[in-house]
N, CA, C and O atoms as a GROMACS GRO file, in nm:
protein
  508
    1MET      N    1   3.651  26.316  11.181
    1MET     CA    2   3.620  26.175  11.275
    1MET      C    3   3.697  26.201  11.390
    1MET      O    4   3.808  26.252  11.378
    2THR      N    5   3.646  26.168  11.512
    2THR     CA    6   3.747  26.172  11.629
    2THR      C    7   3.728  25.992  11.654
    2THR      O    8   3.635  25.915  11.630
    3ASP      N    9   3.843  25.976  11.705
    3ASP     CA   10   3.865  25.833  11.777
    3ASP      C   11   3.798  25.854  11.898
    3ASP      O   12   3.824  25.941  11.981
    4GLU      N   13   3.709  25.767  11.903
    4GLU     CA   14   3.649  25.732  12.052
    4GLU      C   15   3.692  25.631  12.146
    4GLU      O   16   3.630  25.599  12.248
    5THR      N   17   3.805  25.581  12.104
    5THR     CA   18   3.841  25.446  12.179
    5THR      C   19   3.921  25.511  12.300
    5THR      O   20   4.010  25.597  12.294
    6PRO      N   21   3.867  25.449  12.408
    6PRO     CA   22   3.958  25.512  12.544
    6PRO      C   23   4.103  25.463  12.552
    6PRO      O   24   4.129  25.343  12.562
    7SER      N   25   4.187  25.549  12.548
    7SER     CA   26   4.330  25.513  12.562
    7SER      C   27   4.379  25.497  12.721
    7SER      O   28   4.352  25.567  12.818
    8SER      N   29   4.432  25.422  12.713
    8SER     CA   30   4.509  25.380  12.866
    8SER      C   31   4.614  25.445  12.900
    8SER      O   32   4.703  25.414  12.821
    9THR      N   33   4.655  25.527  12.983
    9THR     CA   34   4.738  25.588  13.033
    9THR      C   35   4.830  25.519  13.146
    9THR      O   36   4.945  25.552  13.174
   10THR      N   37   4.754  25.415  13.206
   10THR     CA   38   4.833  25.344  13.314
   10THR      C   39   4.917  25.228  13.266
   10THR      O   40   5.006  25.176  13.334
   11GLY      N   41   4.889  25.198  13.171
   11GLY     CA   42   4.981  25.066  13.102
   11GLY      C   43   4.899  24.951  13.141
   11GLY      O   44   4.975  24.862  13.180
   12ASP      N   45   4.801  24.922  13.146
   12ASP     CA   46   4.744  24.800  13.190
   12ASP      C   47   4.766  24.676  13.097
   12ASP      O   48   4.733  24.561  13.124
   13ALA      N   49   4.824  24.718  12.985
   13ALA     CA   50   4.850  24.606  12.864
   13ALA      C   51   4.968  24.529  12.924
   13ALA      O   52   4.966  24.406  12.926
   14ASP      N   53   5.059  24.592  12.968
   14ASP     CA   54   5.200  24.531  13.014
   14ASP      C   55   5.192  24.545  13.171
   14ASP      O   56   5.271  24.627  13.217
   15PRO      N   57   5.113  24.481  13.260
   15PRO     CA   58   5.145  24.472  13.397
   15PRO      C   59   5.280  24.405  13.445
   15PRO      O   60   5.330  24.296  13.414
   16SER      N   61   5.326  24.509  13.537
   16SER     CA   62   5.463  24.437  13.586
   16SER      C   63   5.422  24.380  13.754
   16SER      O   64   5.333  24.420  13.829
   17PRO      N   65   5.510  24.291  13.771
   17PRO     CA   66   5.482  24.196  13.890
   17PRO      C   67   5.491  24.279  14.010
   17PRO      O   68   5.572  24.371  14.005
   18THR      N   69   5.424  24.264  14.113
   18THR     CA   70   5.418  24.344  14.213
   18THR      C   71   5.516  24.276  14.327
   18THR      O   72   5.552  24.160  14.313
   19GLN      N   73   5.551  24.342  14.425
   19GLN     CA   74   5.651  24.273  14.537
   19GLN      C   75   5.582  24.166  14.614
   19GLN      O   76   5.650  24.090  14.682
   20THR      N   77   5.427  24.150  14.609
   20THR     CA   78   5.365  24.019  14.654
   20THR      C   79   5.388  23.918  14.579
   20THR      O   80   5.424  23.806  14.618
   21ASP      N   81   5.364  23.956  14.455
   21ASP     CA   82   5.398  23.830  14.329
   21ASP      C   83   5.532  23.775  14.368
   21ASP      O   84   5.553  23.656  14.389
   22ALA      N   85   5.634  23.884  14.378
   22ALA     CA   86   5.762  23.835  14.394
   22ALA      C   87   5.809  23.751  14.511
   22ALA      O   88   5.903  23.673  14.498
   23SER      N   89   5.748  23.766  14.618
   23SER     CA   90   5.759  23.710  14.762
   23SER      C   91   5.677  23.577  14.740
   23SER      O   92   5.726  23.473  14.786
   24CYS      N   93   5.571  23.572  14.683
   24CYS     CA   94   5.480  23.429  14.688
   24CYS      C   95   5.559  23.352  14.577
   24CYS      O   96   5.566  23.231  14.597
   25ASP      N   97   5.627  23.405  14.451
   25ASP     CA   98   5.736  23.307  14.398
   25ASP      C   99   5.812  23.256  14.479
   25ASP      O  100   5.813  23.134  14.487
   26LEU      N  101   5.893  23.329  14.557
   26LEU     CA  102   6.005  23.306  14.620
   26LEU      C  103   5.959  23.218  14.744
   26LEU      O  104   6.042  23.140  14.791
   27THR      N  105   5.836  23.225  14.798
   27THR     CA  106   5.784  23.115  14.920
   27THR      C  107   5.738  22.986  14.829
   27THR      O  108   5.754  22.875  14.878
   28THR      N  109   5.677  22.999  14.694
   28THR     CA  110   5.641  22.874  14.617
   28THR      C  111   5.799  22.790  14.597
   28THR      O  112   5.820  22.670  14.616
   29ALA      N  113   5.886  22.883  14.560
   29ALA     CA  114   6.034  22.791  14.515
   29ALA      C  115   6.097  22.755  14.653
   29ALA      O  116   6.162  22.650  14.654
   30ALA      N  117   6.089  22.815  14.752
   30ALA     CA  118   6.141  22.766  14.885
   30ALA      C  119   6.087  22.646  14.899
   30ALA      O  120   6.163  22.552  14.924
   31ALA      N  121   5.924  22.620  14.882
   31ALA     CA  122   5.868  22.518  14.936
   31ALA      C  123   5.909  22.376  14.871
   31ALA      O  124   5.934  22.267  14.923
   32THR      N  125   5.906  22.427  14.721
   32THR     CA  126   5.950  22.315  14.612
   32THR      C  127   6.062  22.245  14.655
   32THR      O  128   6.073  22.124  14.672
   33VAL      N  129   6.180  22.371  14.675
   33VAL     CA  130   6.298  22.272  14.696
   33VAL      C  131   6.302  22.209  14.855
   33VAL      O  132   6.380  22.116  14.878
   34GLY      N  133   6.230  22.253  14.947
   34GLY     CA  134   6.216  22.196  15.064
   34GLY      C  135   6.160  22.046  15.051
   34GLY      O  136   6.218  21.945  15.091
   35VAL      N  137   6.056  22.052  14.998
   35VAL     CA  138   5.963  21.928  14.954
   35VAL      C  139   6.075  21.824  14.882
   35VAL      O  140   6.081  21.706  14.918
   36ILE      N  141   6.155  21.874  14.787
   36ILE     CA  142   6.240  21.786  14.723
   36ILE      C  143   6.351  21.738  14.796
   36ILE      O  144   6.377  21.618  14.785
   37PHE      N  145   6.427  21.817  14.875
   37PHE     CA  146   6.504  21.776  15.000
   37PHE      C  147   6.453  21.658  15.083
   37PHE      O  148   6.513  21.554  15.112
   38VAL      N  149   6.324  21.697  15.115
   38VAL     CA  150   6.285  21.581  15.199
   38VAL      C  151   6.269  21.450  15.144
   38VAL      O  152   6.299  21.340  15.190
   39GLY      N  153   6.206  21.490  15.012
   39GLY     CA  154   6.201  21.353  14.921
   39GLY      C  155   6.340  21.283  14.917
   39GLY      O  156   6.350  21.165  14.950
   40ALA      N  157   6.424  21.339  14.887
   40ALA     CA  158   6.573  21.292  14.854
   40ALA      C  159   6.619  21.225  15.003
   40ALA      O  160   6.676  21.116  15.012
   41ALA      N  161   6.584  21.308  15.114
   41ALA     CA  162   6.635  21.224  15.224
   41ALA      C  163   6.578  21.104  15.254
   41ALA      O  164   6.645  21.016  15.306
   42LEU      N  165   6.429  21.084  15.221
   42LEU     CA  166   6.360  20.970  15.244
   42LEU      C  167   6.423  20.854  15.150
   42LEU      O  168   6.440  20.737  15.184
   43ILE      N  169   6.453  20.910  15.025
   43ILE     CA  170   6.513  20.801  14.958
   43ILE      C  171   6.642  20.749  14.957
   43ILE      O  172   6.662  20.629  14.938
   44GLU      N  173   6.748  20.845  14.981
   44GLU     CA  174   6.890  20.833  14.967
   44GLU      C  175   6.935  20.986  15.039
   44GLU      O  176   6.915  21.099  14.995
   45VAL      N  177   6.997  20.944  15.155
   45VAL     CA  178   7.054  21.063  15.234
   45VAL      C  179   7.187  21.108  15.166
   45VAL      O  180   7.240  21.216  15.193
   46GLY      N  181   7.233  21.025  15.084
   46GLY     CA  182   7.365  21.061  14.992
   46GLY      C  183   7.353  21.168  14.878
   46GLY      O  184   7.441  21.242  14.836
   47LEU      N  185   7.233  21.160  14.842
   47LEU     CA  186   7.193  21.264  14.753
   47LEU      C  187   7.187  21.394  14.793
   47LEU      O  188   7.196  21.475  14.701
   48ILE      N  189   7.174  21.443  14.916
   48ILE     CA  190   7.179  21.592  14.957
   48ILE      C  191   7.298  21.670  14.962
   48ILE      O  192   7.295  21.793  14.972
   49PRO      N  193   7.415  21.594  14.955
   49PRO     CA  194   7.534  21.702  14.926
   49PRO      C  195   7.555  21.736  14.794
   49PRO      O  196   7.611  21.842  14.763
   50GLY      N  197   7.503  21.629  14.688
   50GLY     CA  198   7.511  21.683  14.551
   50GLY      C  199   7.399  21.782  14.517
   50GLY      O  200   7.411  21.866  14.427
   51MET      N  201   7.293  21.768  14.591
   51MET     CA  202   7.175  21.876  14.571
   51MET      C  203   7.241  22.006  14.600
   51MET      O  204   7.249  22.102  14.524
   52ILE      N  205   7.301  21.992  14.760
   52ILE     CA  206   7.327  22.141  14.780
   52ILE      C  207   7.442  22.188  14.707
   52ILE      O  208   7.458  22.310  14.702
   53ILE      N  209   7.544  22.094  14.636
   53ILE     CA  210   7.626  22.162  14.555
   53ILE      C  211   7.574  22.229  14.398
   53ILE      O  212   7.625  22.320  14.334
   54GLY      N  213   7.471  22.157  14.372
   54GLY     CA  214   7.379  22.206  14.284
   54GLY      C  215   7.324  22.340  14.274
   54GLY      O  216   7.333  22.423  14.183
   55ALA      N  217   7.257  22.343  14.399
   55ALA     CA  218   7.198  22.455  14.434
   55ALA      C  219   7.279  22.586  14.454
   55ALA      O  220   7.233  22.696  14.424
   56ALA      N  221   7.385  22.569  14.498
   56ALA     CA  222   7.519  22.651  14.513
   56ALA      C  223   7.549  22.702  14.347
   56ALA      O  224   7.555  22.817  14.305
   57ALA      N  225   7.563  22.593  14.284
   57ALA     CA  226   7.585  22.637  14.148
   57ALA      C  227   7.490  22.714  14.082
   57ALA      O  228   7.527  22.796  13.997
   58VAL      N  229   7.365  22.698  14.112
   58VAL     CA  230   7.256  22.779  14.041
   58VAL      C  231   7.248  22.920  14.108
   58VAL      O  232   7.216  23.020  14.043
   59LEU      N  233   7.279  22.924  14.240
   59LEU     CA  234   7.280  23.066  14.299
   59LEU      C  235   7.407  23.146  14.265
   59LEU      O  236   7.393  23.267  14.246
   60ALA      N  237   7.515  23.098  14.256
   60ALA     CA  238   7.658  23.139  14.230
   60ALA      C  239   7.663  23.246  14.161
   60ALA      O  240   7.717  23.342  14.216
   61PRO      N  241   7.609  23.264  14.022
   61PRO     CA  242   7.592  23.356  13.939
   61PRO      C  243   7.520  23.512  13.988
   61PRO      O  244   7.541  23.628  13.953
   62LYS      N  245   7.452  23.467  14.057
   62LYS     CA  246   7.361  23.574  14.104
   62LYS      C  247   7.407  23.653  14.244
   62LYS      O  248   7.371  23.767  14.273
   63TYR      N  249   7.500  23.563  14.330
   63TYR     CA  250   7.552  23.627  14.438
   63TYR      C  251   7.695  23.657  14.454
   63TYR      O  252   7.744  23.743  14.528
   64VAL      N  253   7.772  23.559  14.359
   64VAL     CA  254   7.899  23.568  14.353
   64VAL      C  255   7.981  23.693  14.333
   64VAL      O  256   8.081  23.716  14.400
   65PRO      N  257   7.936  23.772  14.240
   65PRO     CA  258   7.979  23.923  14.192
   65PRO      C  259   7.950  24.024  14.343
   65PRO      O  260   8.027  24.114  14.376
   66LYS      N  261   7.857  23.997  14.402
   66LYS     CA  262   7.833  24.072  14.530
   66LYS      C  263   7.927  24.036  14.653
   66LYS      O  264   7.957  24.114  14.743
   67LEU      N  265   7.969  23.898  14.641
   67LEU     CA  266   8.062  23.840  14.732
   67LEU      C  267   8.205  23.894  14.700
   67LEU      O  268   8.290  23.936  14.779
   68GLY      N  269   8.210  23.882  14.577
   68GLY     CA  270   8.343  23.919  14.550
   68GLY      C  271   8.396  24.072  14.576
   68GLY      O  272   8.512  24.106  14.599
   69ALA      N  273   8.285  24.151  14.566
   69ALA     CA  274   8.305  24.283  14.589
   69ALA      C  275   8.322  24.331  14.741
   69ALA      O  276   8.393  24.422  14.784
   70THR      N  277   8.240  24.247  14.809
   70THR     CA  278   8.248  24.254  14.956
   70THR      C  279   8.364  24.192  15.037
   70THR      O  280   8.398  24.233  15.148
   71LEU      N  281   8.430  24.076  14.961
   71LEU     CA  282   8.535  24.020  14.994
   71LEU      C  283   8.661  24.084  14.986
   71LEU      O  284   8.755  24.072  15.065
   72GLN      N  285   8.654  24.166  14.867
   72GLN     CA  286   8.794  24.214  14.801
   72GLN      C  287   8.869  24.288  14.924
   72GLN      O  288   8.981  24.242  14.946
   73PRO      N  289   8.829  24.393  15.005
   73PRO     CA  290   8.895  24.433  15.097
   73PRO      C  291   8.955  24.349  15.185
   73PRO      O  292   9.072  24.372  15.216
   74MET      N  293   8.884  24.235  15.242
   74MET     CA  294   8.957  24.162  15.339
   74MET      C  295   9.037  24.033  15.268
   74MET      O  296   9.078  23.941  15.340
   75PHE      N  297   9.052  24.032  15.160
   75PHE     CA  298   9.141  23.966  15.092
   75PHE      C  299   9.276  24.038  15.060
   75PHE      O  300   9.382  23.977  15.056
   76ARG      N  301   9.266  24.169  15.039
   76ARG     CA  302   9.368  24.250  15.025
   76ARG      C  303   9.436  24.245  15.159
   76ARG      O  304   9.554  24.208  15.166
   77SER      N  305   9.364  24.281  15.270
   77SER     CA  306   9.429  24.274  15.389
   77SER      C  307   9.512  24.155  15.420
   77SER      O  308   9.628  24.148  15.461
   78VAL      N  309   9.443  24.080  15.397
   78VAL     CA  310   9.520  23.915  15.414
   78VAL      C  311   9.629  23.891  15.340
   78VAL      O  312   9.717  23.822  15.391
   79VAL      N  313   9.647  23.947  15.196
   79VAL     CA  314   9.728  23.929  15.140
   79VAL      C  315   9.872  24.034  15.183
   79VAL      O  316   9.991  24.004  15.170
   80ARG      N  317   9.825  24.137  15.226
   80ARG     CA  318   9.935  24.212  15.298
   80ARG      C  319   9.978  24.169  15.426
   80ARG      O  320  10.099  24.175  15.450
   81GLY      N  321   9.898  24.124  15.517
   81GLY     CA  322   9.947  24.054  15.612
   81GLY      C  323  10.058  23.934  15.608
   81GLY      O  324  10.164  23.922  15.670
   82ALA      N  325   9.997  23.853  15.517
   82ALA     CA  326  10.102  23.744  15.458
   82ALA      C  327  10.219  23.768  15.395
   82ALA      O  328  10.307  23.683  15.387
   83TYR      N  329  10.228  23.891  15.344
   83TYR     CA  330  10.330  23.918  15.278
   83TYR      C  331  10.435  24.004  15.390
   83TYR      O  332  10.558  23.995  15.381
   84LYS      N  333  10.368  24.084  15.491
   84LYS     CA  334  10.444  24.114  15.619
   84LYS      C  335  10.505  24.027  15.689
   84LYS      O  336  10.618  24.052  15.731
   85ALA      N  337  10.439  23.901  15.719
   85ALA     CA  338  10.457  23.806  15.788
   85ALA      C  339  10.588  23.735  15.744
   85ALA      O  340  10.681  23.710  15.820
   86GLY      N  341  10.583  23.699  15.587
   86GLY     CA  342  10.688  23.646  15.531
   86GLY      C  343  10.807  23.724  15.542
   86GLY      O  344  10.914  23.668  15.567
   87ARG      N  345  10.799  23.852  15.525
   87ARG     CA  346  10.947  23.951  15.522
   87ARG      C  347  10.984  23.927  15.667
   87ARG      O  348  11.100  23.897  15.694
   88LYS      N  349  10.885  23.939  15.772
   88LYS     CA  350  10.942  23.909  15.920
   88LYS      C  351  11.020  23.762  15.933
   88LYS      O  352  11.128  23.744  15.988
   89ALA      N  353  10.952  23.684  15.881
   89ALA     CA  354  11.018  23.528  15.868
   89ALA      C  355  11.136  23.542  15.817
   89ALA      O  356  11.237  23.512  15.880
   90ARG      N  357  11.136  23.591  15.692
   90ARG     CA  358  11.295  23.584  15.610
   90ARG      C  359  11.396  23.674  15.684
   90ARG      O  360  11.518  23.665  15.667
   91GLU      N  361  11.336  23.761  15.768
   91GLU     CA  362  11.454  23.842  15.836
   91GLU      C  363  11.483  23.756  15.962
   91GLU      O  364  11.599  23.719  15.976
   92ALA      N  365  11.405  23.724  16.043
   92ALA     CA  366  11.433  23.595  16.154
   92ALA      C  367  11.520  23.497  16.105
   92ALA      O  368  11.625  23.475  16.165
   93ALA      N  369  11.491  23.437  16.005
   93ALA     CA  370  11.583  23.329  15.947
   93ALA      C  371  11.722  23.368  15.903
   93ALA      O  372  11.814  23.286  15.906
   94ALA      N  373  11.739  23.504  15.858
   94ALA     CA  374  11.858  23.529  15.819
   94ALA      C  375  11.936  23.574  15.932
   94ALA      O  376  12.059  23.563  15.931
   95GLU      N  377  11.870  23.625  16.031
   95GLU     CA  378  11.940  23.651  16.172
   95GLU      C  379  11.966  23.536  16.234
   95GLU      O  380  12.072  23.530  16.297
   96ALA      N  381  11.878  23.419  16.234
   96ALA     CA  382  11.927  23.307  16.292
   96ALA      C  383  12.045  23.223  16.238
   96ALA      O  384  12.127  23.162  16.307
   97HIS      N  385  12.040  23.228  16.097
   97HIS     CA  386  12.143  23.182  16.022
   97HIS      C  387  12.299  23.260  16.054
   97HIS      O  388  12.405  23.198  16.059
   98GLU      N  389  12.285  23.392  16.071
   98GLU     CA  390  12.414  23.459  16.100
   98GLU      C  391  12.420  23.432  16.253
   98GLU      O  392  12.535  23.449  16.293
   99HIS      N  393  12.354  23.405  16.328
   99HIS     CA  394  12.419  23.362  16.463
   99HIS      C  395  12.502  23.232  16.461
   99HIS      O  396  12.609  23.215  16.519
  100VAL      N  397  12.423  23.126  16.374
  100VAL     CA  398  12.466  23.023  16.378
  100VAL      C  399  12.612  23.023  16.324
  100VAL      O  400  12.702  22.957  16.376
  101GLN      N  401  12.626  23.109  16.207
  101GLN     CA  402  12.764  23.104  16.151
  101GLN      C  403  12.853  23.177  16.250
  101GLN      O  404  12.973  23.151  16.255
  102ASP      N  405  12.806  23.253  16.315
  102ASP     CA  406  12.888  23.332  16.418
  102ASP      C  407  12.927  23.215  16.512
  102ASP      O  408  13.048  23.202  16.534
  103ILE      N  409  12.853  23.141  16.563
  103ILE     CA  410  12.897  23.000  16.649
  103ILE      C  411  12.995  22.940  16.572
  103ILE      O  412  13.113  22.951  16.606
  104MET      N  413  12.964  22.878  16.476
  104MET     CA  414  13.052  22.811  16.390
  104MET      C  415  13.206  22.890  16.360
  104MET      O  416  13.316  22.835  16.357
  105ALA      N  417  13.182  22.998  16.343
  105ALA     CA  418  13.331  23.050  16.324
  105ALA      C  419  13.421  23.046  16.446
  105ALA      O  420  13.543  23.030  16.438
  106GLU      N  421  13.338  23.065  16.587
  106GLU     CA  422  13.415  23.056  16.693
  106GLU      C  423  13.467  22.918  16.730
  106GLU      O  424  13.575  22.904  16.789
  107VAL      N  425  13.383  22.810  16.692
  107VAL     CA  426  13.408  22.678  16.718
  107VAL      C  427  13.532  22.633  16.618
  107VAL      O  428  13.591  22.531  16.652
  108HIS      N  429  13.578  22.705  16.490
  108HIS     CA  430  13.682  22.688  16.421
  108HIS      C  431  13.772  22.776  16.456
  108HIS      O  432  13.882  22.728  16.427
  109ALA      N  433  13.786  22.902  16.513
  109ALA     CA  434  13.875  22.960  16.572
  109ALA      C  435  13.932  22.877  16.675
  109ALA      O  436  14.053  22.857  16.686
  110GLU      N  437  13.834  22.823  16.758
  110GLU     CA  438  13.901  22.739  16.897
  110GLU      C  439  13.963  22.630  16.846
  110GLU      O  440  14.062  22.594  16.910
  111ASP      N  441  13.926  22.547  16.721
  111ASP     CA  442  13.996  22.439  16.684
  111ASP      C  443  14.111  22.469  16.607
  111ASP      O  444  14.184  22.372  16.581
  112ALA      N  445  14.149  22.594  16.559
  112ALA     CA  446  14.267  22.618  16.505
  112ALA      C  447  14.356  22.626  16.588
  112ALA      O  448  14.453  22.553  16.569
  113THR      N  449  14.354  22.719  16.712
  113THR     CA  450  14.442  22.734  16.804
  113THR      C  451  14.487  22.635  16.874
  113THR      O  452  14.409  22.549  16.914
  114PRO      N  453  14.628  22.628  16.906
  114PRO     CA  454  14.667  22.508  16.964
  114PRO      C  455  14.648  22.512  17.104
  114PRO      O  456  14.666  22.621  17.156
  115PRO      N  457  14.608  22.394  17.193
  115PRO     CA  458  14.552  22.362  17.313
  115PRO      C  459  14.651  22.429  17.416
  115PRO      O  460  14.772  22.420  17.394
  116ALA      N  461  14.615  22.482  17.503
  116ALA     CA  462  14.709  22.562  17.602
  116ALA      C  463  14.758  22.412  17.682
  116ALA      O  464  14.685  22.314  17.692
  117ALA      N  465  14.882  22.420  17.729
  117ALA     CA  466  14.983  22.332  17.796
  117ALA      C  467  14.860  22.303  17.936
  117ALA      O  468  14.824  22.390  18.016
  118ALA      N  469  14.824  22.192  17.935
  118ALA     CA  470  14.757  22.129  18.060
  118ALA      C  471  14.842  22.177  18.209
  118ALA      O  472  14.961  22.146  18.216
  119PRO      N  473  14.797  22.232  18.293
  119PRO     CA  474  14.855  22.262  18.429
  119PRO      C  475  14.862  22.114  18.492
  119PRO      O  476  14.769  22.034  18.485
  120GLU      N  477  14.997  22.088  18.561
  120GLU     CA  478  15.012  21.975  18.613
  120GLU      C  479  14.941  21.979  18.744
  120GLU      O  480  14.946  22.085  18.807
  121PRO      N  481  14.878  21.881  18.791
  121PRO     CA  482  14.825  21.886  18.918
  121PRO      C  483  14.907  21.879  19.026
  121PRO      O  484  15.015  21.821  19.032
  122PRO      N  485  14.843  21.946  19.121
  122PRO     CA  486  14.956  21.966  19.237
  122PRO      C  487  15.002  21.843  19.310
  122PRO      O  488  14.920  21.751  19.318
  123ALA      N  489  15.122  21.828  19.366
  123ALA     CA  490  15.178  21.690  19.415
  123ALA      C  491  15.105  21.702  19.535
  123ALA      O  492  15.065  21.802  19.594
  124LYS      N  493  15.093  21.544  19.566
  124LYS     CA  494  15.028  21.499  19.694
  124LYS      C  495  15.132  21.488  19.795
  124LYS      O  496  15.237  21.428  19.773
  125PRO      N  497  15.106  21.542  19.901
  125PRO     CA  498  15.208  21.530  20.039
  125PRO      C  499  15.225  21.359  20.055
  125PRO      O  500  15.131  21.283  20.032
  126ALA      N  501  15.331  21.324  20.088
  126ALA     CA  502  15.347  21.182  20.155
  126ALA      C  503  15.272  21.151  20.278
  126ALA      O  504  15.263  21.234  20.368
  127ALA      N  505  15.219  21.038  20.285
  127ALA     CA  506  15.163  21.052  20.414
  127ALA      C  507  15.202  20.919  20.479
  127ALA      O  508  15.169  20.895  20.596
   0.00000   0.00000   0.00000
């Protein structure tokens, strides 16, 4: 006996969503969020920042890994630049400290030497 039941090779039993279904779902979700924002703005404007934070918390797990990989080179260059700037600032501060120490040493050296005898003013002719 042969089995005369038609076999499906296209996989109709488990249809996968198409691109149009995904874009339709995204449009529906965006419209829903828009309506909720408008409703919140009509009821209480103070609710909007909380809703934005909540939306960011929902979207963060999806986009943060991508964002982290994108920002990592920039973060490294910022850290390198800050480190180099710190070294330059440290060198400049050390040089300024050395100049101040030199000036202080000169002042102490001038104070340690006895003052030279003041020259006498020239005598005024009698008139």
